[in-house]
N, C-alpha and C positions, 0 to 999 in steps of 0.2 A: 573274286571281284567285290569291290566296296559296295555297301548298300546304295549311297547316293547313284554310283554309276549301273545299278541294277535298275533304282528308279528310272534315269533315264532312257533305261534298253527299254521301257516295260511295255511300250505298246507294240500292236502287232508286227507291223513292216519294222522296224527297229531290232526284234527276235529274230527276225527272218534276216537280216543283216548282219547278224551280232559275229555270225562266224566268220564273214568277210572282213572283219576289222579286228577279232584277234590278233594275227600275225603284228599289227600297226603299235596294238597296246603291248604286246611281248619285249618285258625288260622295261618299259619304260615308269612303272611301278603305281602309286594309286594315281597321282598324278597325270600320269598318261591316261590311264581310267580314266579320272573324272573329265576331262578334255578333252575325248573325244566319245565319251559319254555323252559330252552337254552339247557336240555338235551332232552325234544321233538326233539328239532332242530337236535339235535346230530341223534338222532333214525332217524328221518325224512331222513339224508345223507344216512345214514347206509342203511337204505329200497333200495334207490337209488343206492348206489352201486352194493348191489345185485342182483337190478334189471339189473343191467349192465351187471353184470356176470350170468347172466341168458339168458340174450340176444344174448352174443355170444357161450355160453355152453351149454346151453338148457337143465340143469341138473334141474331134476322135481322137488326137495325139494325145488328149488330156486325160484320156481315160484310167482311171485308178488302177487298170492292169496293167499298164505302162510305166511301172516306176521307173524305168529307164530312161524315160522320155521328161520324165519331173526330174529327173537329177541332170541330165544333159542338158535341160533350158537354165535350170540351177546353175550349173559350172559354164554355161554361155552368156549368161547375165552377169557372171564376176570376171569374165573374160572381157566382155563389154563395157566395164571400169578400170580394168587396172593396163589390161592391151594401151588404151590411148592417154589414161596417164600418164603414165613412163615414155610412151612413145612420142608424146610432146615434145621429152627436155631430149628424149634422141636425134629427132626430126630437127632440133631447131640445133644443134650442136651437130649438125651434119654427120650424125653416126648411126643412120636410116639401116645399116647393114651387120650392124653389132647380132640382130635378133636371129639370122642367118647362122653367124658363128656359132652360137649359143645353143640353136635349135641342133646342130649335126654335134654337139657336145653332149647335148642331153641325151641324143640318140647312142651316144658312148654310157652314158650313164644308164639307160635302159638296158643295154646291151650286158651290162655288167651285171646288173640285177636278175635278168631271165638267165646269166649264166651262172652265178652262183646259186639262185634257185635251183638250176636243174642238177649242179654238180654235189652241192652239199645241201641241199633242202634247206635253204637257209630260211624262207618262207616269208622275205621282206616283199613290199612291195615295189617294181619297179620307178615309180614315180616319187619314191624318196631316195632311191640312188642316183635317178635324174637329178635331182635338186641337189643333192651331195654335189655331182661332178660337177655339175652346171653352175654354180657358184665358183667352184674352184677354178675352172675353166675363167671364169669370169677376171677374177682376181689376177689371173696369169695374164690376160689379154691388158690390164693396167699394168702390170709388173715390167710386162716386154716392152710397153711402151717408157717407161720411165728408165727402164735402164740400160735400155740399146740406143734412145733415140730415135726408135722405127716411128714413123708414123701408124698412127689408128690401124689403118685397112692393112698395114705388114701385118702385125698382132694378130688381128681377126683373122688374117688366112691363115697364119702357121696355127694358131688357136684351132680354127675349122678343120683344116685338114687334118690335124693331127684326131682330134676327137671322132673324125669319121672314119678317119685309117683304123682308130681302136675301136670304134663299136662295129666293123667289119670284120674282123681279126675274130674278136671273139664269138661271133654268130658263126665265124666257118670252123670255129673248132669244134662248137658243137651241131651241125647245119641240121641235122634232122631233126633238132625238139625245139631250135628257135628260130629256124626260117617262118614259120606259119606261125609264130605270136608274134613278132614282130613285125607285122604288117598292118597291125591294127596303129602302132606308134608312129610307122612313116606315113599313114593315109587319115590316121584318125575313125570314131567309129563311134556314133551316137549310142549304140547297143552294147558296148562294154563301159561305161561310165558306172561306174560300181559304187557302192557307200563308201567304202574306202577310199578311191580316188578322189568321189565329192568331197569329204574331211580334208585331205590335204589341200583339194583347191581352196575349202574355206578358210584353212589357217594362212595360206598362202596371199590370200587377197585380203584379210586382217593386217599381214604383215606390210603388205605393199601400200596398203590405202594409211594406216596409221604413222608408217616411214615418211611417206609423203608427207603429210598433215603437217609432222611435227618440224619437220627440215624443210616445208616449200622454199622459206626465201632465203636458205643458202644454197641451195639446187638451183635457182633463179638467177642467183647472184654468179653463180658458175657458169650457168649456162649462156649467160649473155656476155659475161666479159669477165675470163677468168682472169687478168691481173690486174684488174680493182680489186676484186675478190681476194687474191693474195695479198695484196698492200693492206688491205681491210682487215688481214689477220685471220682470214679464215681459209684452214685446211682445203688445198683446192684438190688434193690428190686423193683424201680423204671422201670427201663429195663425189669425186670421178669414180670411185671404188663403189661406194653405196648405188650409185646409179648403174653400173654394170651387174652388180649383184641382184637388186631389183629385178632389174629384167631377165635375170635366169630365173626368177622363181615365175615370173608371167609366161617364160616361154616355156617351162615347163607343166605351168599349171592349163595354158592352151593347147598342148599340142596332145591331149585326150582326144580335143575333139578337131583340132586343124591338123593335127600331124605334124611329125618333122619338117615337112616340103613345105608348108604352106603356113608355118605358124607364125612365122617375122612378117608376115603382111598385114595382120592386124595391128601390129606396132608400128605400122607406117601409113596405110593408104586411110583409115579414117582422120587421122592426123592430116594428111594432105587435104585431104576432100576440106577439113574444117578451115587450114589456112586460106581456103581462096576466098574465103567468104567473110573471114573474123579480124577485129582490127587490133585486138589484146592479147595480152597470152590467156589471162584467164577466160576471156570468150572462145579462146581457139580451142582450150581444154573442155572448155565444158561443152560445145557442139561433138568435138571429138567423140566426144562418149557417149551423144545423143544419135552419132552415124551411125559407132560400131553396135552400139544397143542394136538399131537399126537391120542393120545387116547379118547379124548373128541369130535374132529373129525371125529375121524373111529366109534365113537362110535353113535355119532348122527344120521349121515349116515346108518348104520346098522340098529339103532332103526326106524326112517322113512322107510328103505322099509321093514323090517319083520316086523313091528309092536310089537318089544316086548318095554321094560321099557328100557329107556334111562342108567339109573345110573345101571344096572346093567350090560349092553353089554359095558359101559365105562370100570367100574372097571375090567371087564374079559379081555378087549384090553388093561389096565393098566400092567394087571398081566403078559398077554403074553408076553408084550414090558420087564417088570422085567424080566421076564425068558430069554428071548434073550439075554439081558444085563448080566444077570450070564454066559450064555455060553460065549460070546464074552469075559468077562473078565478074565475067566478062559484061555480061547486061547491067547488071549495077555500074560498072566502068564507065559502059556507054550512057549511061544516065544520067552520070557525074556524081552518083550515090556515093560513092568512093572509090581510090584508086587500091586495084586489088593486090595486095600487099606480098612480094616474094617468101617464100619460105623462112627466111633468117631474120628479116625486119621487121616483124611484131612486138614491138614494143611493150614491156612488161607493166607500163602505169596505164595502158588503154590505148594508144594514138600510137601511129604511125612514125616510124622516125627512127633514132638513134637515142641510144641513154637507155638506164633503167633506173626508176623511182626508185631512192632508196630510203630507207625511214631512219 
């Protein structure tokens, strides 16, 4: 291992986590060591921050002995940003169900990873194989739509059923070894958020945020008017692929807490709530992130103190917030403060209506 990577890993908790990260670094060379060493350094600083918060607040779930909760909170905060960030584009393009399709194919990716580890002791993280399989599936969804002229819901249904069938087949081939391990991926589990999966989440978080930042205008144009975007020279098919591949990253990242079954909710529910009280695309996006963070933090807290599954509580909290935003939107409409827009009618330039403000 390089000296710099060893320096990054010199903290007490990071050293304890080293054995869990080595499989990720295997085969990646010096660059891989540096990247994941840096990620562990960030994780160590996160531990230190929550230790400090625990010292001043005494909140039990932030106890330094519960490092898994520290990691779960960090992963949850990342999910609360990237899920509504991508979900806003999906909802306004009426692609809300693509999250379900990719979640089921990500399940197939998890099964592939577990199967390979069981059969040939490959030592690869199932989340890595889930990312690869989900991104391939995302491309197939777009490819099927383009080649066959089928509607998006048809291609999503085909990919969803194929992915879940592949996953169940692989599990049944080695049921004794995989059936137990797969439960955490189906339903999510705070206690199983490892340093390795947290590092993967941080990488996915950076990729999603940076991609959206640098392609926001193009994605926005394609979202609201594909025809005008194509006429202006924007490669609509390319940006469609970008959106679905980013969605695949979000789904896999959120899967470790939310589970395959509920992961799609975080792409849709906070965004649906934000659209009830927002007048512009940007306002809707920002508010959806706030609502998602609220749902994640409350859900993780309730899950810790009650012992229930975190994914279910997070979704129920998000739905409760959605109901509140619907009621607030109705009150605003009744008071004449604003006409609550439909989900597809929020304009990009800050006004309710049609058209997009072009630069």
